[in-house]
N, C-alpha and C positions, 0 to 999 in steps of 0.2 A: 504493500500500500504506500509506504513512504517513498519508494522509488518512483511510483506512478505520479504522486503528487509533485515531487521535485521535477520530474520531466515536464509537467504542465507549466512550470515557471519559465522555461526557456533559458534558464541560467545554469551555469556550472555549479554543481553541488560540492561544497567543501566546508571544512571546519574553519572557524575564525582564527586567523593567524596574523599577528602584528609584528612587523620587523622593527627592532630597536637597535641601538648602537651596541654592537658586540653580542647581542642576544636576540632570541626570537620568542615571542609570547604567543600563547594559545589560550582560547576560551573554552569552557565547558559549561553546559547548561542542563538543568533538570527541573522537573515539576512533579511533586508528589501529592496525591489526592487522598483524603480520608475516605475509607470505604473501598478504595481501589489498591493503593500502594501500602496502606497501613490501617490497622484497626486499633482504636484507642481503648477498647475493652481490655486488651492484654498487652498493649505497648506503652510503657512508661514514657512520659513526655521528655524527660532528660535523655533517655536512650534514643528516642526518636530524633531529637535534635542532633545528637552525636552521629547517628547513622546517616541522617540526611546529608550532612556535610561530607562524610566519606563517600557517599554515592556520587557527588559531583566532583570530588577530588580524584576519584578513581580513573577517569578518562585522562586527566592531566598526567598522572603517574605512568599510565600506559603509553603515552606519547613522549615519555622521558622529560616531562616538564616538572619543575618544582613549584608547588603552590605558593602564591604570594598574596592574593586578594580574593575576597568573597563578598558577594552582594546577595542579601536575603530579602525576599518580599513575602510576607505572610498574609493570607486571607483568613480572617477570623469571624466566626459566627458569634452571636451574643451569648452563647453558653460558656465562652472562655473568659475567665477573669484575669486580672493582671498577674496573679501568682502562677497561673498556668503558663502564660506567655514567658514569664521569667524563668520557669523551670525548663521549658523548651529551649530558651536562649542560652541557659547555662550549659546545656549539652552541646550546643553549637560552638560556643566559646571554648569549651574544653577541647573539642576536636581541632579547632583552629590553632590553639596553643600547642597541641602535640605535633601538628604538621607545619608549624612555622609560618602560618598565614599572618602577614604583617598588617593588612588593612581589611576592615570589615564595615559594611553598611547595612542598614535595616530600614525597611518600610513596612507599614501596617495598613491593611485595607479591609473593608467589611466583606463578609461572605455569607451567603444564605444556605450554603451546603457544607457546613462543618469547617474543617481545617484544610487549607491549601498552602503548600510550601513550594515556593519558586526560588531557585538558587542559580547564580552564575559565578563561576570561579575563573580566576586568571592565574596562569603559571608561565614560567619562563625557563629557558635553557640557553647556555652559551652557544654561539654559532660554531665555535671550534669543536664542541662536542657533537652537535648535530651534523657537522660536516663529516664526522667519522662514522655515521650510521651506515652500515653496509647495505648493499642491495639484497633483498630477499631472493633466495635461489633454491633450486631443487636440492633436497636432502638437508636443509637447515633443520636443526633440532627444535622441537616444540616443547617448551618447558612450562610447567604449571607450578604456581607458588604455594600450593597447599591442598588440603582435603576439600572435596566438593560433595554436595548432596546433603550435608548436615542441616543447613539452613532450611531447606525445603521440608525435611523431616520435622524440624522444630516448628515450622509454620503449621503443619498438619496436626501435630500434637496440640498446639494452642487452639486451633479451630475445633478439634474434637472436645477438648476440655471446656471450651466456651459453650458449646451446645449442651454438654452435661450440666454445667453450672446453671445455665439458663432454665433448664427443665427441672433440676432437683435442688438448686441452691446450696449444693454441697461443695465446699472448697476443694479444688483439685489437688492431687498429690503429684508434684512435679519434680521432686528432688532427683529421681533416677534419670530424668531427661535433661539434666543440667547442661551437658555438653551441646546437645543439638539446639536447645533453647538459647543458649549463649551465642551459638553461631548465627541464629536468626535475629535476636534482639540486640546483641552487642558485638557485631563483627569488628574485626581489626584490620588495619592496613599499616604495614611498617613504613615509617617515615623515611627510612634509608633505602627504599626500593630502588630508586634511581641512582643514588650515590654509590651503592654497592657495585653496580655494573661499571660505573666510571672508574672507581678505584681499582677494580680488577682488570681494567683494560679490555672489557668484554661487552661491547655495545650491542644490544639487540637490534635486529633489522626491523622487527615489528613488535608491537605490544597491544594487547586487548584486555579490557576490564571484563571479568566474568561476573556479570550481575543478572543475566537472564538465562543462565545455564551454560554449561561448557559447550554444548552443541551449537548454540547461537554464536559464541565467540569463534569457534572453528569455522563456521560458515562465513563469518565476517572476514576472517583471515583469507579464506579462499577467494572471496569476492574482491578484496582490496589488492591482493598480490597477483591474481590471475593464475595462481598455481593450485595444485591439488594438495590434500593433506591426509595423512594416515595417522589415526589415533589407535593405540593398542589397548584393548579393553583391560587386560591384566596389568597395565601400567598406570591406570587411573587411580589416584589415591583416594580411598573411601574409608572412613574410620569404622572400627568395629561396632561402635554404638549406632552409627548410621545404618549399618546392615541389620542390627538388632531391632531398631525401631521400624525399619522398613518391613521386616518380617512380621512384627507385631501388628502393623497397619495393613498387612497383606498387599504391600507395594513392592516394586522392584527398585533396588538401590541404584542400579546403573541408569535406569530411566530418570530417577531423581537427580543424579549427577549431571546427566546430559541435558535435561529439559527443565530442571528446577531453577529457582532464582535466588538472589540475595547471597551468593557465596562470597562476594567481595574478594575474589582472588584474581590473579592475572595469568595470561599465557603470553610468553615471549618467544619469538623465533630467534635462534642464535646460530651463527655459522658453525658447521660441524667441526671445523678446525679448533673451535673453542671447547670441545667436548671435555678435555681434561680440566679446564678452568671451572666449568660447571660442576664437574664431579668433586673437585677439591674445595672450591670457594663457595659453592651454593648447594651444600648438602641437604638443605631444607627444601630444595626445589626437586621436582620430579620430571624426568624426561619421559613424556607420554607418547611421543610420536615424532614425525618429521614431515616436512613439506615434500611434495611429489610432483610429477609431471601433471600438467593441466587436465589431461584426459582422465586422470584418476578420480577427480572430483573430491568430495569430502567423505571419507569412509572410516568406519570403525572396524578394526581387525580383531577377530576373536582368537582365542588361544589355538583353535583348530585351523586357523588360517583363512576362514571365511571373511569376506569384506562386505559390511553392511553399510548402506548409504546413511549418512547422518542427516537427519531432519530436525528442525527446531521450530517451536511455536513462536508467535510474536509478530510484531509489525516490521 
């Protein structure tokens, strides 16, 4: 749908890039809607504010930019008091502090449909770093920065317990789901995501923020590079608790990892010549596949060698 709408504009589609003296800036935008992107029945406002900022910073990190400024516009219905807004804002400020955001602005507007959060972030990188970004080519390594699928399982647990609480008014027992709930409610992004690559002399050729499922990020990689991609099923990092919760909910953990959302991880493509650097300096990253010839498309390779086409939901 997005591609069709952009085509109607008759203009070239691109992200916002601003050239500066010795650096290049890039903008990232996001809008989060109550009832669509979050549910305040089980999402604490401080957690929501923190998570919302990470959501918009993720694309900057993926493009190797360091966050510098954030603009926030809130649409508020009459059921929100000052204390609510302050709590939400505290979460946002905490995220900005952890990620080195130096400038922040805020605007408030009325809303008739609950809470709306609109964010725009600005990040920059030195041109000499961006000049060293290699061309993406066949057989580049595809690296993933952590476990996926847990946030989607956490969301399903919260939705299940919400229904149970609404019908029985019994407080849910959530302690045993702490890991997956944390993945959904309190995701983390390491602030040194970009600087680690620079210090190791291992600049990725491409980066993508995994916020709508691993499958969507891989398809975006294929689209932007014009190459194919092979993801090996047995290399996808999925935690044991994610598998346990998926079994409890009668769901498939692999499907959750590929098509679930809110993982807040990254995939980066790295030249295969840097394999030893990744193995030595990025032991918390997982090499889950590699780029391939264009005719391969986007596929997931099973342990038996079967190649399954990757499909992803979304716009």
